[in-house]
N, C-alpha and C positions, 0 to 999 in steps of 0.2 A: 504493500500500500504506500502510495506516495504522500508526501506532506501536503496538507490542505492549504491552498493559497488564500490570499486575502479576499479574492472574489468568492471563494467557497465559504469562507468564514462569514462573510456578509450574508450570503444566501442562507446559511445554516441558522444564523440569528433571526433571519426573516421568517423561516419556516417554524422555528420554535417559539417565536414571539418577539418581534422587533419592538413591541411596545416598551420593553425594558429599556431600550436605548432612548426612545422618545421621551420617556418619563424622566430621564436624567438631564434633559436639555431644558433648564429652567432659566428664564430671563426675566428682567424687570417687567417687560411687556412681552407677552407671548407672541412668538413668530408663527408663521404658517406651519412650519415644521412641527411645532409643538401642538398646534391645534388639530393637526391631521392624525386621527387615531389609526392604529394598526388594526388590520383585519386578518382573519384566517381565510385561506382559500377553501372552496367547497370540498366536500368529502371526496368526490370523484377526482377532482384535479389534485387534491392533496396527496392521494396515493401515487399518482404519476410523478408529482414533484419530489416526494420523498424517495421514490425508487430511482428517479433520475439523479438526484443528489448522491445517492449511494453509489451509483455507477461512476459518477464523477470523482468521488473521493477514492475510488479504487483505480483511478487512472484511465477509465474507459470513457473518454470525452465523446467519441462518436456515438456510443451507446446511450449516453446521457441525453444527447441531442435527439436521437431517434425516439426515445421514450417521451420526451416532452412534446415532440411533434404529433404524437398520438393522443396527447391530453385532450379531454373533452371539456373545454372551458364552458361552464354554464352561464356565466355573466361577464360583464365588462371588467370587473375586478379580477376575476380568475384569468381572463385573457391577458390583461395587462401584466399580471404577475408572471404568467408563463412566458410572455414575450420578453419580459425583463431578464428572466433566467436564460432564455435562448440568446438574447443579445450579448450577455456576459460570456456564454459558452462560445459563441461564434467569434467573439473578440479574442478569446484565448486561443482559438483555433487559427486565428490570423485571417479569417474571412470578414474583413472590415465592412464591406458594403452590405453584406447580409446582416451583420451585427447592427449596423446603423438602422437598417429597415425595421428590425424588431424593437430596438431601443426607442425609436421615434414613436412607434405605436404605443409603447408603454408610457412614454413621457406625455404625449399628447392626450392620452386618456385622463391624465391628471387625477388619478383615483387611488394610487398606491399610498401606503402609510408614509408618514413624514420622512423617516430615515431612508426608506426604500426609494421614495420619489426623488429625494435629494441626491442619493447615490446614483440613480439612473440618469438624472439630468447631467450630473458631473461627467459620468462616463460618456454619455452621448455627445456632450460638447467637446470632450477631449478627442473622441474619435473623429468628429467633424473637422477639428483642427488638424489632426494627423493626416486626414485624407484631403487636406487643402480646400475644404469647404469653409472658407474663412468667414464669409458674410453670414452663413447659417450658424456658425459656432458662436459668434459674438453675443447675440441676444440670449442664448441659453446660459452663458456664464452670468450675465446680469440677472436672469431669472433665478439661477441658483443662489446668488447672493441675496436677492429679495426674499426668497423662500426660507433660507436658513438664517437670515439676519447676520450673516458673516461676510464682511467685506475685508479681504486681506490682500497683501501684496502679491501672493501667488496667482490669484485670480486675475488681477490687473496685468500681471506679466503675460499671462496667456492671451488676454484680450489684446495686449500690446503687440504680441507676436502676429495676431491676425491682422491688425491694422497696418503693421509693418509690411506684411505680404501684400496688402491691398494698396500700399504706398499712400495711405491717408496720413500724412505726416503731422498735421495739426491734431488729429485724434491720438496719434502715438504719443505726442507730447502731453496731452491732457491725461491720458491713462497712466503714463509713466510717473508723472507728478503725483497723481492720486495714489498709486502704488507705493511710491517712496514715502509719502506721508503716513502710510499705514505700516510700513516695514519696521520690524523690531530691531533689525540691524541693517547696515548698508547693503543694498541689493545691487550687485554689479550688473545683472541683466537689465534692470530698469534704467540704470544710468547709461548703459550701452545703447538702449533704445533711443534715449534722448539724443545721444551723440549721433546716431544714424539719421535720425529725423532732421536735426540741424544741418548735418552734412548734405543731405539730399535737397534741402531747401537753400543750400549755399549760404547759410548763416554761420560763417566760420568763426566769428567772434563769440557767438553764443556757444558754439561747440568747444571753443577754448575754455570757457568758463566751466563747462561740464567736466572737461578733462582736468582742470585745475582742482576740482573737487575730488575727482576719482583717484588721482595719483597719490595723494596723502592717505586715502582710505585703503588703497590696494597697492601698497608700495612694492610688493614683490612681483607684480605683474609687469614683466618687461615690455610687453606690447603697448601698454598705456604710456610709458615714458616716451617711446618712439612716436606714438600718435600725437602726444602733446608737442613734441619738438617739430613734427611735421606740420601741425596746425599753426604753430607760431610762424613757420615759414610761409604758409598760405596767407597769413594776415600781415606778412612782411615785418614781423617783430624779430629781426635777425639776432639781436642780442640775447633775447630769451630763448630763441631756438638753439643758439650755440651753447648757452649755459645748460639747457636741458639735455642736449646731445652729449655734452662733455660729462655731466653728472651720470648720465646713463652709461657712458663708456667706462667711467671709473668704477661703476658697480657691475660691470660685465654684462650689460643688457643689450649691447649692440652686437648682434650675431650674424648679420648679413653684409655682403659686400656693398650693397646700396647705402646702408646706414653708415658704414665706415667712410664711404666716399662723400656723403653729405657732411659728415663731421669735418672731414679734412678740407672740403671746399669752403665751409664756413670759417674754419680757422684761418685759411689763406686769405679770405675776403676781409676778415676782421684784424689783419695785421700779424698773423702768426704762421707764415708760410713754411718755416722750418719745422715747426711742430706738426703741421699738416703733412709734410713730407715724411717725417720719421714714423708717424702713425700709419700712414698709407703704405710705406715700404715694409713696415713690420708685418702687416697683415697680408701683403703680397707674398712675402717670404713664407708665411704660415700656410698659404694656399687659400685663405678665405677670399682674398681678392685675386681673381684670375690674372695671370701675367700674359697680356696681349698688347697689341699696338695701342689700343685706347688707354689702358691703365698705365702703360709705360710712358705714354705722352703726358698723361695727367701728372704722374710722379715727376717727370722731367720739368713740367711747368711749375710745380711747387718749389723744386730746388732752384729753378731759374729765378722765381720771384724772391726767394730767400738769398739770392746772390751766391749760392753754392754752385759755382760754375762748373767745377770738375764733375760733380754728380749729375748736373743738368745735361752736360754734353754726353756723358756716358749713357744716360737713359734715353735721350733723343736718338742716339746712335742705335740702341737696342730696338727701339720702336721702328726706326727706319729700316733696319735689317729685316724686320718681319714684313713690313708693308711695301718697302721700296718706294716710299713717297719722297719726292724731291724736296718738298717743303721741310720735312723733318731733317734731311741731310743738310739743308741750308741753315737751319737753326743750330745744328751741331757744329757746322763749319764756322759760323759766325762766333759762337762761344769760344771755340778753340783759337780762332784768330785774336779774339779779345784777350785771351789768356797768353797771347804771344807764342802760341804753339803753331807756328806757320807751316812747318813741314807736315804736321798732322792735319792741319786745316785744308791744305790744298787738295789732297785726294778726295776728301769728303765733299768739298765744294764741286769737284768734277763729277762725283756721283750724283749730286743734286741736279746737275745739268743733264747727265745721262738719263736719270729717272724722269726728268721733265718737271718744270715749274712754270707758274703763270707768267712770271717776269724773269726771263733768263738773265737780263741785265743785272739783277741783284747779285746772282752768284758770280757773274763776270767781274763786277766791280769789287766784290770781296776778294776774288783771286788777284785782281790788279793790285790791291792794297797789300795782300800777303806777299806777292812777288816783289813789290817795291820795298817792303820791310826786309826782305832777304837780299836786296840789291840786285835782283834779277830784272834789270830794267827793260830788256827786250820783251820778255814774257809779260811784264807789267804793262808795257805800252800796248801790246797786242790785245790783252784782256780789257784795257781801258777803252780801246777803239770799239771793241765789241759791245761793251757796256753803253757806249754813247749811242748805239743804234736802238736802244730800248728807251722809250719815252719816260719811263719811271726813273731811270738812272742817267738820262742824257746829260742833264746839267752838271751833276756831281762828277761824272766821268770826264766831261770836257774840261772842267776846272783842274783835273789832275793830269790831263794829257800834256799840257805845257810844262807842268812841274816835272813830270817823268822825262820829258825831252831834255830839260835843263840838267837833270841829274845824269842822264846818259851822256850828254856832252862833256860834263865835268869829268866823268870817269872813262871817257874815250870809248863808249859803247855805241856801236852802230845799230840803229833801230831798223 
């Protein structure tokens, strides 16, 4: 014999006399559930009910259903009682549509004893919600609360779920606030409903206020910290966004590459590019941030902004080697030239030209300057002439051509 479930227990209490439960529900003003007296099913139906329940407790659910289907209900009460049991059994069997059909008949009869009617309404509403019949479920939750005189956060959370699925955001907010006013302890689900509603209404500042309430209440929820930082970004409160991301990072709450990237970008924007680079590189080495052209370029940019030119040139070079993008080689070559590493810069700048760039004159001009610094005046002159053919570098190149000619004359170099 298997353990009797809560559904079975409820049915057993009903068969044996649910008036015992009803009599214990005493309120200052009697509710409908208290006024509704329990009744016993007729003798003919009672035999089937008891036999069916016996089969159920023995684990024979199909047999229990078959027995009930043969029950000869003599009146509306007996029919509602049998339908209620069938609804419960079909629900346990997983046949929800059939369960809903029987439960609806039992609920609409509105004749069962107080405790039985309340339990049937509750199960009926829950199954409607589960089966995505949201509009139908909502009024039955309200009817349950009216019938039992019990308004609690759990009911409002379920109603809120239905309104959320219906995308009725104003109703979601109303229901969530009502539920929160009744909750004995902070209800994360209701707060989340408010957040979802405000987000879908594009009321981001209101969403921020909800998250500012939630984060202190549920401090261990990593997702909330990230959401708050993201909403600060959406409202362009970059200082608070950075502070929140930074605190979340220190507490180990940033676990995705996108969050590490956002933190690093904010650090760089707010004047800490070196810290941005070290954090980003650390998580690239750990494998959290994938090492590819995009991430390597981002890291090179952080180091570049931090004036850490050696590292910047290195990572621009790694990114360029993956993508063969001329613009990346150009950035690397410029940095190497700036560091006076002309012999290293020259082949890199030639790679930029080979890979192709929007304005070839930029690389040609950098080559002219590099050769000039190495006192290779003929090569410098040739590159300067080529740079002068590009409108973007025409003026700068022409201003150097005469200078290079003079240097070549002084050093007896034929151009």
